[in-house]
C-alpha positions as CSV (number, residue, x, y, z in Angstrom):
1,M,0.1,-0.4,-0.6
2,L,1.2,4.0,-0.8
3,M,2.2,5.5,2.1
4,S,0.7,8.8,3.2
5,T,3.8,10.1,3.8
6,G,6.8,12.0,2.2
7,S,8.6,9.0,2.6
8,S,6.5,7.1,0.1
9,S,6.3,3.2,-0.5
10,P,6.7,2.3,-4.4
11,S,4.2,3.6,-6.5
12,S,4.9,1.1,-9.0
13,S,3.5,-1.8,-7.0
14,M,0.8,-2.8,-4.2
15,S,1.0,-5.2,-1.0
16,E,2.1,-8.7,-2.5
17,R,1.1,-12.1,-0.8
18,P,1.2,-15.6,-2.4
19,S,-2.2,-16.9,-3.6
20,A,-3.1,-20.6,-4.7
21,P,-5.4,-20.8,-8.3
22,L,-9.1,-21.7,-7.1
23,R,-10.6,-24.1,-9.6
24,S,-12.9,-22.6,-12.6
25,G,-16.4,-24.3,-13.5
26,P,-17.5,-25.2,-17.1
27,G,-20.2,-24.3,-18.7
28,H,-21.6,-20.9,-20.5
29,P,-19.2,-17.8,-20.5
30,S,-21.2,-15.9,-17.8
31,C,-20.3,-19.1,-15.4
32,R,-16.7,-19.0,-15.3
33,Y,-16.3,-18.3,-11.6
34,P,-14.3,-19.9,-9.1
35,W,-17.0,-22.7,-8.0
36,P,-16.1,-25.3,-5.8
37,D,-17.3,-28.3,-8.9
38,P,-19.7,-28.1,-12.0
39,L,-23.2,-29.5,-10.2
40,S,-23.0,-26.6,-6.8
41,G,-21.7,-23.5,-9.8
42,P,-23.4,-20.7,-11.0
43,C,-25.4,-23.3,-13.9
44,D,-26.8,-25.6,-11.3
45,L,-30.2,-26.1,-12.5
46,L,-30.5,-29.9,-11.0
47,P,-31.9,-28.7,-7.4
48,I,-34.6,-26.0,-8.9
49,L,-35.6,-28.9,-11.1
50,E,-35.9,-30.7,-7.9
51,M,-38.1,-27.5,-6.1
52,T,-40.1,-27.1,-8.9
53,L,-41.5,-30.7,-10.4
54,P,-43.7,-33.0,-9.2
55,D,-42.0,-36.3,-8.1
56,R,-44.2,-38.0,-11.7
57,T,-41.5,-36.0,-14.1
58,T,-39.0,-37.1,-12.5
59,R,-38.0,-39.3,-15.6
60,F,-37.5,-36.1,-17.5
61,R,-35.3,-34.4,-15.3
62,L,-32.3,-35.5,-17.4
63,P,-33.2,-35.2,-20.5
64,L,-34.7,-31.7,-19.7
65,L,-31.2,-30.7,-18.2
66,A,-29.1,-32.0,-21.2
67,A,-31.6,-29.6,-23.1
68,L,-30.9,-26.8,-21.1
69,A,-27.2,-27.5,-20.7
70,L,-26.9,-27.0,-25.0
71,A,-28.8,-23.9,-24.3
72,G,-25.5,-23.0,-21.9
73,C,-28.5,-20.8,-19.3
74,A,-30.1,-20.2,-22.5
75,R,-32.0,-17.0,-22.2
76,E,-36.0,-18.5,-21.9
77,A,-34.5,-19.9,-18.8
78,P,-32.2,-17.6,-17.2
79,C,-29.5,-19.2,-14.8
80,P,-30.3,-18.0,-11.6
81,R,-26.8,-17.7,-10.2
82,C,-25.1,-16.1,-12.5
83,D,-24.8,-12.9,-11.1
84,A,-21.8,-13.2,-9.5
85,I,-18.8,-10.8,-10.2
86,V,-15.3,-11.4,-9.6
87,V,-12.5,-9.3,-8.8
88,A,-9.1,-9.9,-9.6
89,A,-7.2,-8.4,-6.5
90,T,-3.0,-7.7,-6.3
91,G,-2.4,-9.1,-2.3
92,E,-4.5,-10.9,0.5
93,P,-5.5,-8.4,2.9
94,P,-5.0,-9.9,6.4
95,F,-7.7,-8.1,8.7
96,L,-11.4,-7.2,7.6
97,L,-12.4,-6.1,11.0
98,P,-12.9,-1.8,9.9
99,P,-9.9,-0.6,13.0
100,L,-7.2,-3.2,11.9
101,V,-7.5,-2.6,8.4
102,G,-4.6,-0.5,6.8
103,E,-4.6,-1.2,3.4
104,T,-6.5,-1.1,0.2
105,V,-7.8,-4.2,-0.7
106,G,-9.0,-5.0,3.0
107,R,-10.4,-1.2,2.7
108,D,-12.3,-1.9,-1.2
109,I,-14.0,-5.6,0.4
110,G,-15.0,-4.0,3.9
111,D,-16.4,-1.0,2.6
112,Q,-18.8,-3.3,1.1
113,V,-19.9,-5.3,4.3
114,F,-19.6,-2.7,6.8
115,E,-20.9,1.2,7.3
116,R,-20.1,5.0,7.3
117,L,-22.6,7.4,9.0
118,A,-22.6,8.8,5.6
119,D,-20.6,9.3,2.3
120,L,-18.7,12.0,1.3
121,A,-19.4,12.4,-2.7
122,P,-16.7,11.7,-5.1
123,G,-14.6,15.5,-5.5
124,G,-16.2,16.6,-2.3
125,A,-14.5,19.4,-0.1
126,P,-14.7,17.6,3.2
127,V,-15.6,21.6,4.4
128,D,-18.6,21.6,2.6
129,P,-21.9,19.9,4.5
130,E,-23.5,19.7,1.4
131,A,-21.1,16.8,-0.3
132,Y,-22.2,14.2,2.0
133,R,-24.8,11.8,1.3
134,P,-26.8,9.7,3.7
135,R,-25.4,6.2,4.3
136,L,-26.2,4.5,7.8
137,A,-27.3,7.2,9.1
138,A,-30.3,9.1,7.7
139,R,-29.6,12.8,8.9
140,W,-27.7,14.8,11.0
141,E,-27.9,17.7,12.7
142,R,-25.8,20.9,14.0
143,A,-26.7,21.0,17.8
144,D,-23.7,23.6,18.9
145,S,-20.3,25.1,17.6
146,L,-18.6,21.6,18.8
147,T,-21.8,18.3,18.8
148,L,-23.3,17.2,15.6
149,R,-26.2,14.5,16.0
150,F,-27.0,11.9,14.0
151,T,-30.3,9.7,13.2
152,L,-29.8,6.1,12.0
153,R,-31.2,4.6,8.9
154,P,-35.1,3.7,9.9
155,G,-34.6,-0.3,9.6
156,A,-30.8,-0.6,9.9
157,R,-30.1,-4.3,10.7
158,W,-27.3,-6.2,11.5
159,H,-26.7,-8.8,8.7
160,D,-27.2,-11.5,11.8
161,G,-30.7,-9.5,11.7
162,R,-30.3,-7.4,15.1
163,P,-30.7,-3.5,14.6
164,V,-27.9,-1.1,14.6
165,T,-28.5,1.1,17.4
166,A,-26.4,4.1,18.4
167,A,-25.0,2.2,21.1
168,D,-23.3,0.4,18.0
169,V,-22.2,3.8,16.7
170,A,-20.5,4.8,20.1
171,F,-18.3,1.6,20.7
172,S,-17.1,1.5,17.2
173,F,-15.9,5.2,17.9
174,A,-14.3,3.6,21.3
175,A,-12.7,0.9,18.9
176,F,-10.8,3.3,16.2
177,R,-9.6,4.9,19.2
178,D,-8.2,2.3,21.1
179,P,-4.7,3.0,21.9
180,V,-4.3,-1.7,21.9
181,L,-6.1,-1.7,18.7
182,D,-3.5,1.5,17.5
183,A,-6.2,1.8,14.0
184,P,-4.8,3.4,11.5
185,A,-7.0,6.5,11.7
186,R,-6.6,6.7,15.5
187,G,-4.7,9.9,15.2
188,A,-7.8,11.6,12.7
189,L,-10.0,11.2,15.6
190,E,-8.0,13.1,18.1
191,R,-10.4,15.9,18.0
192,I,-13.1,14.0,19.7
193,A,-14.0,14.6,22.7
194,E,-16.7,11.9,23.2
195,V,-19.5,9.8,21.6
196,T,-22.8,9.1,22.9
197,A,-26.1,7.7,22.6
198,D,-29.2,9.7,23.2
199,D,-31.7,6.9,22.4
200,A,-31.5,3.9,20.8
201,A,-31.6,5.6,17.0
202,T,-29.9,9.2,17.8
203,V,-26.2,9.5,18.3
204,R,-24.1,12.9,19.6
205,V,-20.3,13.2,18.6
206,R,-19.5,16.3,20.9
207,F,-15.8,17.7,19.7
208,R,-12.5,19.1,21.5
209,E,-13.1,22.5,19.6
210,A,-14.6,24.2,16.8
211,Y,-13.4,23.7,13.6
212,P,-14.6,23.1,9.5
213,E,-13.8,19.3,9.0
214,Q,-15.8,18.1,12.1
215,L,-18.7,16.6,9.8
216,Y,-15.2,15.0,8.1
217,D,-14.3,13.1,11.4
218,A,-17.3,12.4,12.2
219,T,-18.2,10.0,8.9
220,W,-15.3,9.4,7.0
221,H,-12.7,7.3,9.4
222,V,-15.1,5.2,11.2
223,R,-16.6,1.7,9.7
224,V,-19.7,1.2,12.5
225,I,-19.3,-2.3,13.4
226,P,-21.8,-4.3,15.8
227,A,-21.0,-4.1,19.8
228,H,-23.2,-7.3,20.8
229,V,-20.0,-9.0,18.7
230,W,-17.0,-7.8,19.9
231,Q,-17.6,-6.2,23.1
232,G,-17.1,-9.5,24.9
233,I,-13.9,-10.0,23.4
234,P,-10.8,-8.5,24.7
235,V,-9.3,-6.3,22.5
236,A,-6.0,-7.5,22.5
237,Q,-7.4,-10.2,21.3
238,W,-9.2,-9.1,18.1
239,R,-6.4,-9.5,15.5
240,A,-5.7,-12.7,16.2
241,D,-10.0,-13.9,15.9
242,T,-10.3,-15.1,12.0
243,A,-13.6,-16.1,12.6
244,V,-15.3,-15.0,9.7
245,A,-18.4,-15.3,11.7
246,R,-18.0,-12.4,13.0
247,L,-17.5,-10.7,10.5
248,V,-20.7,-8.9,10.7
249,G,-21.8,-5.6,8.8
250,S,-24.3,-3.2,8.0
251,G,-23.5,-2.4,4.4
252,P,-25.4,-4.1,1.0
253,Y,-23.2,-7.3,1.3
254,R,-22.1,-9.8,4.0
255,V,-19.2,-12.1,3.7
256,A,-20.2,-16.1,2.8
257,S,-16.8,-17.2,3.4
258,W,-13.0,-16.5,2.8
259,T,-10.7,-19.5,1.4
260,R,-7.5,-17.9,3.0
261,G,-4.6,-17.6,0.2
262,Q,-6.9,-17.8,-2.3
263,S,-10.5,-16.1,-2.4
264,L,-13.0,-14.6,-0.4
265,T,-16.9,-14.1,-1.3
266,L,-19.7,-11.6,-0.4
267,V,-23.3,-12.4,-1.1
268,A,-26.0,-9.8,-1.1
269,D,-28.0,-9.0,2.0
270,T,-31.1,-8.9,2.4
271,S,-32.2,-7.4,6.0
272,G,-33.7,-4.4,5.9
273,G,-35.1,-4.9,2.9
274,R,-32.9,-3.8,0.4
275,R,-30.5,-6.1,-1.7
276,A,-27.5,-5.3,-4.5
277,R,-28.6,-6.2,-8.3
278,I,-25.5,-8.8,-7.9
279,G,-26.1,-11.3,-6.2
280,T,-22.1,-12.6,-5.8
281,A,-18.7,-10.7,-5.6
282,V,-15.9,-12.8,-4.8
283,W,-12.0,-11.6,-4.3
284,R,-9.7,-13.4,-6.1
285,F,-6.4,-13.1,-4.3
286,A,-2.7,-13.3,-6.6
287,A,0.7,-13.0,-5.9
288,D,1.6,-9.7,-8.5
289,P,-0.2,-7.5,-10.6
290,D,0.5,-9.9,-13.4
291,A,-1.1,-12.9,-12.0
292,A,-4.3,-10.9,-11.7
293,L,-4.2,-9.5,-14.9
294,N,-4.1,-12.9,-16.1
295,L,-7.1,-13.8,-14.3
296,V,-9.3,-11.2,-16.1
297,L,-8.0,-12.3,-19.6
298,A,-8.8,-15.4,-19.3
299,R,-11.9,-14.3,-18.1
300,E,-11.8,-15.7,-14.7
301,A,-12.3,-12.6,-13.5
302,D,-14.6,-9.2,-14.4
303,L,-12.6,-6.4,-12.5
304,M,-8.9,-5.4,-11.4
305,E,-8.8,-1.6,-9.1
306,A,-5.3,-1.1,-11.5
307,V,-3.3,-2.5,-13.7
308,I,0.2,-0.2,-13.6
309,S,2.4,-0.7,-16.4
310,P,1.9,0.8,-19.8
311,D,2.3,-3.1,-21.1
312,R,-0.4,-4.8,-19.3
313,V,-3.0,-1.6,-19.9
314,A,-2.0,-2.5,-23.8
315,R,-2.8,-6.1,-23.2
316,V,-6.4,-4.8,-22.2
317,E,-7.1,-2.1,-24.1
318,A,-6.3,-5.0,-27.5
319,D,-8.3,-7.3,-26.2
320,P,-12.0,-7.1,-27.0
321,G,-14.0,-8.7,-24.1
322,L,-12.2,-5.6,-22.4
323,R,-12.5,-2.1,-21.4
324,A,-9.6,0.1,-20.3
325,V,-11.3,2.6,-17.9
326,R,-8.6,5.8,-16.1
327,Y,-9.8,7.4,-13.6
328,P,-7.4,9.9,-11.3
329,A,-5.3,7.7,-8.8
330,A,-4.9,9.7,-5.4
331,V,-1.0,9.8,-5.8
332,Y,0.9,12.1,-6.7
333,G,5.0,12.1,-6.8
334,F,7.8,15.1,-6.4
335,L,11.5,15.3,-6.0
336,G,12.2,16.5,-2.3
337,F,14.9,18.6,-1.3
338,R,17.0,18.1,1.5
339,L,17.5,21.3,3.0
340,G,19.6,23.1,5.6
341,T,22.5,22.1,5.2
342,R,25.6,22.9,2.8
343,S,24.8,21.6,-0.5
344,P,24.2,23.9,-2.9
345,L,20.4,23.3,-2.8
346,A,19.9,25.2,0.4
347,D,19.7,28.2,-2.1
348,R,16.2,29.0,-3.1
349,V,17.6,30.4,-6.6
350,V,19.6,27.0,-7.4
351,R,16.6,24.8,-6.8
352,R,14.2,27.5,-8.3
353,A,16.8,27.0,-11.6
354,L,16.1,23.0,-11.0
355,A,12.4,23.8,-11.3
356,H,12.7,26.2,-14.7
357,A,15.1,23.5,-16.2
358,V,12.2,20.5,-16.4
359,D,9.3,20.2,-18.5
360,R,7.4,18.3,-15.4
361,Q,4.1,18.2,-17.6
362,A,6.1,16.4,-20.7
363,V,7.6,14.6,-17.7
364,A,4.7,12.5,-16.0
365,V,3.3,11.8,-19.1
366,A,6.3,10.3,-21.1
367,I,7.0,7.8,-17.5
368,F,3.0,7.9,-16.8
369,G,1.3,7.6,-19.9
370,P,-1.7,9.4,-21.3
371,G,-3.5,11.3,-18.1
372,A,-1.0,11.9,-16.1
373,K,-0.5,15.5,-15.1
374,A,2.1,17.2,-13.7
375,P,0.3,18.7,-10.3
376,P,0.6,22.7,-8.9
377,G,1.3,21.7,-5.6
378,P,1.3,18.5,-3.1
379,M,-1.7,16.7,-4.8
380,S,-3.3,14.3,-6.4
381,Q,-5.9,15.0,-9.1
382,L,-8.2,13.5,-6.7
383,Q,-7.9,16.5,-4.2
384,W,-10.1,19.3,-4.3
385,T,-7.9,22.0,-3.9
386,W,-6.5,21.4,-7.3
387,D,-5.9,24.8,-9.2
388,D,-5.0,25.3,-12.3
389,S,-4.7,28.9,-11.2
390,I,-1.6,28.6,-9.0
391,A,1.6,29.7,-10.2
392,V,4.4,27.1,-11.3
393,L,7.5,27.6,-12.1
394,A,7.7,27.4,-16.2
395,F,10.1,25.4,-18.4
396,D,12.5,27.7,-19.2
397,T,16.5,26.6,-19.9
398,A,17.1,29.7,-20.8
399,R,15.8,31.2,-17.4
400,A,17.3,28.0,-15.3
401,A,21.1,29.2,-17.2
402,R,20.6,32.9,-16.1
403,L,19.7,31.8,-12.6
404,L,22.5,29.4,-12.4
405,D,25.1,32.1,-13.7
406,G,24.0,34.8,-11.6
407,A,24.3,32.5,-8.3
408,G,28.3,32.4,-9.3
409,W,27.7,28.6,-11.0
410,V,29.9,28.8,-14.3
411,A,29.7,26.2,-17.3
412,G,32.7,25.0,-18.0
413,A,34.6,23.6,-20.8
414,D,32.7,19.9,-20.2
415,G,29.7,22.2,-20.2
416,L,29.5,21.4,-16.1
417,R,29.0,24.5,-13.8
418,R,31.6,25.1,-11.0
419,K,31.6,27.6,-8.0
420,G,34.9,27.5,-6.1
421,G,36.1,24.7,-7.4
422,R,33.0,22.9,-6.5
423,A,31.3,21.0,-9.6
424,L,27.2,21.5,-9.1
425,V,25.9,18.1,-8.7
426,V,23.4,16.7,-7.1
427,D,22.1,13.0,-5.7
428,I,19.0,11.7,-6.4
429,L,18.3,8.7,-4.5
430,V,15.4,6.3,-5.0
431,P,14.1,2.8,-4.3
432,S,15.3,0.1,-6.4
433,T,12.3,-1.6,-5.9
434,S,10.4,1.0,-8.2
435,G,11.0,1.3,-12.1
436,G,9.2,4.3,-12.6
437,R,11.3,6.4,-9.9
438,R,14.5,4.8,-11.8
439,R,13.1,6.5,-14.6
440,L,12.5,10.0,-13.3
441,A,15.7,10.1,-11.6
442,E,16.9,9.2,-15.7
443,V,15.2,12.0,-16.8
444,L,15.8,14.7,-14.6
445,Q,19.9,13.7,-15.1
446,E,18.9,14.7,-18.3
447,R,17.3,17.6,-18.7
448,W,19.6,19.1,-15.5
449,R,22.5,18.0,-18.1
450,A,21.7,20.3,-20.6
451,V,21.8,23.4,-18.1
452,G,25.0,22.5,-16.9
453,V,24.2,20.4,-13.9
454,G,25.0,17.1,-13.1
455,A,23.1,14.1,-10.9
456,T,23.7,10.8,-10.0
457,I,21.9,8.1,-9.0
458,T,21.4,6.3,-5.9
459,A,19.4,3.5,-6.0
460,V,18.9,1.0,-2.4
461,D,16.4,-1.4,-1.2
462,F,12.9,0.2,0.0
463,P,13.7,-0.2,3.5
464,V,17.2,1.3,2.9
465,F,15.3,4.4,1.2
466,L,12.8,4.7,4.0
467,E,15.4,4.6,6.7
468,R,17.7,7.3,5.1
469,V,15.0,9.4,3.8
470,A,13.3,9.2,7.9
471,Q,17.3,10.2,9.0
472,G,17.6,13.0,6.6
473,K,20.3,11.5,4.8
474,F,19.9,12.3,0.8
475,E,20.0,15.5,-0.9
476,S,16.9,15.1,-3.2
477,Y,14.6,11.9,-3.1
478,I,11.4,11.2,-5.0
479,G,8.9,9.9,-2.9
480,A,5.1,10.0,-3.5
481,S,2.1,10.4,-1.2
482,L,-1.0,9.4,-1.0
483,D,-4.1,11.2,-1.7
484,E,-7.8,12.1,1.4
485,P,-10.0,14.1,1.1
486,S,-8.7,16.2,3.6
487,P,-5.7,18.3,2.8
488,R,-4.7,18.8,6.2
489,G,-1.8,16.0,6.4
490,L,-0.2,18.9,4.7
491,A,1.0,20.4,7.8
492,E,2.7,17.1,8.5
493,Q,5.0,17.8,5.2
494,W,5.4,20.6,4.5
495,T,5.2,23.3,7.7
496,A,7.9,23.5,10.5
497,A,6.0,21.0,12.8
498,G,6.3,18.4,10.8
499,I,10.3,18.2,11.5
500,G,11.6,15.4,12.7
501,R,7.8,13.8,11.3
502,L,7.2,13.7,7.4
503,N,8.7,17.2,6.7
504,H,12.6,14.8,5.8
505,G,13.6,18.1,3.7
506,R,13.3,20.7,6.8
507,Y,11.1,22.9,5.4
508,A,10.5,26.1,6.7
509,S,8.3,29.0,5.9
510,P,6.9,31.3,8.4
511,A,5.1,32.6,5.6
512,F,3.7,29.5,4.2
513,D,2.6,28.0,7.9
514,R,0.6,30.7,8.5
515,L,-1.5,30.6,4.9
516,L,-1.7,26.7,4.7
517,A,-3.0,27.2,9.1
518,D,-5.5,30.1,7.3
519,A,-6.9,27.8,4.6
520,L,-6.9,24.7,6.9
521,A,-9.1,27.3,9.2
522,A,-12.0,28.1,6.3
523,S,-15.2,27.5,7.2
524,D,-16.2,27.5,3.2
525,T,-14.8,26.3,0.0
526,A,-15.1,29.4,-1.4
527,T,-12.4,30.9,1.1
528,A,-10.7,27.6,1.3
529,R,-9.6,27.5,-2.2
530,R,-8.3,31.1,-2.7
531,R,-6.2,30.5,0.9
532,F,-4.8,27.5,-0.6
533,R,-3.9,29.2,-3.8
534,E,-2.2,31.6,-1.9
535,A,-0.2,29.0,0.5
536,F,0.9,26.5,-2.7
537,D,1.9,29.4,-5.1
538,T,4.4,30.4,-1.6
539,L,5.2,27.2,-1.5
540,N,6.3,26.8,-5.6
541,A,8.2,29.7,-5.1
542,D,10.4,28.6,-2.7
543,V,10.8,25.0,-3.8
544,P,11.5,22.4,-1.7
545,A,10.5,20.2,-4.2
546,L,9.5,19.8,-7.9
547,F,6.0,18.4,-7.9
548,L,6.3,15.7,-10.9
549,Y,3.3,14.0,-11.4
550,A,-0.1,13.0,-10.6
551,P,-0.7,10.2,-12.7
552,V,-4.0,8.3,-13.5
553,N,-5.2,4.5,-12.4
554,V,-6.5,1.6,-15.3
555,A,-8.6,-0.5,-14.8
556,A,-9.6,-3.5,-16.7
557,V,-13.4,-3.7,-16.2
558,S,-15.1,-6.5,-18.4
559,R,-17.6,-5.3,-21.0
560,R,-20.5,-7.7,-19.7
561,V,-19.5,-5.3,-16.3
562,E,-22.5,-2.3,-16.9
563,G,-23.0,1.2,-14.4
564,L,-19.8,0.7,-12.9
565,V,-19.5,4.1,-12.0
566,I,-15.4,4.6,-10.3
567,D,-14.8,6.3,-6.8
568,P,-11.3,7.0,-7.2
569,F,-11.1,6.6,-3.1
570,S,-13.2,3.4,-2.7
571,W,-12.8,2.3,-7.0
572,I,-15.9,-0.4,-6.4
573,G,-18.1,1.6,-4.2
574,G,-20.8,1.4,-6.3
575,L,-20.8,-2.4,-6.9
576,P,-24.8,-2.3,-5.5
577,A,-25.8,-0.6,-8.7
578,V,-23.7,-2.6,-11.2
579,T,-25.6,-5.2,-13.3
580,L,-24.0,-7.8,-15.5
581,A,-25.2,-8.1,-19.0
582,R,-25.5,-11.6,-21.0
583,D,-23.0,-13.0,-22.9
């Protein structure tokens, strides 16, 4: 999983775990999915015949079954269990219980099983109250500047049939904030003082202070879990609990089975009088992206979140049965500079010259393909603060040369600039596991050479890369960051308060810190956008980093899948509305 830190993980890979293949059932193309045996698969008509035919017609059972088999799930007698969709996933989650989930596959599956109080619309600003949609909560209101009150959806039930109550919500927030569990979202809930149940259907969330993202913190991070299932089990034992029977949620799907190392099956839940359009959803776990894509190409899976590399994209686009669906990734990449040293990079003028020497947009497309963009600051294409009017340093090699000349860096006969006998050479640290970052470093090396700046590339194993970045043992490094809808994580990455935490380059600007704080304190979207633009203008002028790429993901989607709307923050969140066309 990509880390939401400046000391990023490889953008070219996902979490990987070994997997074993499942058997694929024979029969009609719509039914080529992992069932245990041919007579229990989606085209199993024998039980249906036994239920609908009188005993005296038993002698007609086999001829009729043969005729239907020849029709291949014929349109006249549709196969009632062919409404199964299969997702090819790279890696297998260790947990599905929401407080324990820390990677994307577990989140994707869990979001079908468990619910938030409300959902944030794709592209919505967390400070905009109109951007939220009811989920487990039917409505909410503000009691005062420190309190929000939520009313649960009438008839909401757990998959075991018991009603969902406000006490379950309070229990869930306590679990996410428990120091023993140490949920990944725990830090994001620090400004919540308490969550209490007013009655069975009303829950009150009280905050320690007034701030614009209260509704976001009350709804985004916590998926609600049933108190009656988990409150009798010590939290210290939750990680070791592998019982599927306790994975009880209130979402559109419930967990039917989980074969570790192979697959996980969800079935549509009907409690509360609702049902997803597809009855069964299966996640098949592959060891790597190539293995996952092979499942899709072999028609053993319908969907793959991100095929990642250009060669895999080409394979998808060449297959007439598949669509390559592009959507913005929640990732941005950058070259971070180590400041506060005797390196030439401590000079703002040198950093500005290096920025002018690089055509960032051309580099982004060359490395990451169509749809990739050079971000106007530390943001992915998903981040609502993206604004094309943000001031950036334009590609201008003549300007770069003049700046370096003015700073006393003079080009020699070999074309390399020197000052006081010191050559202007910048080292770029990259993880050896990321071919994309290595290629980026090579492009920067080439572009800087054109203005008389040398560059060396140091590639190290990923753990060593993380260690060196965290310790500040680099001159520059290529990192990546994973966005969430809220931009407040920028404070840890780019302000003085983040030095020693995620601000590995040690950039410190009182002006930027003040502007960012003002932007984060804005209570309306228009004011916030304006203040963020001012903050990013200041950041870009100082050049603590070159913001190089904001890519798109490419999903592989079977053409039989209809109605899939991808929410990049939860790419398969719209699964309940998806339908399957007959082949």
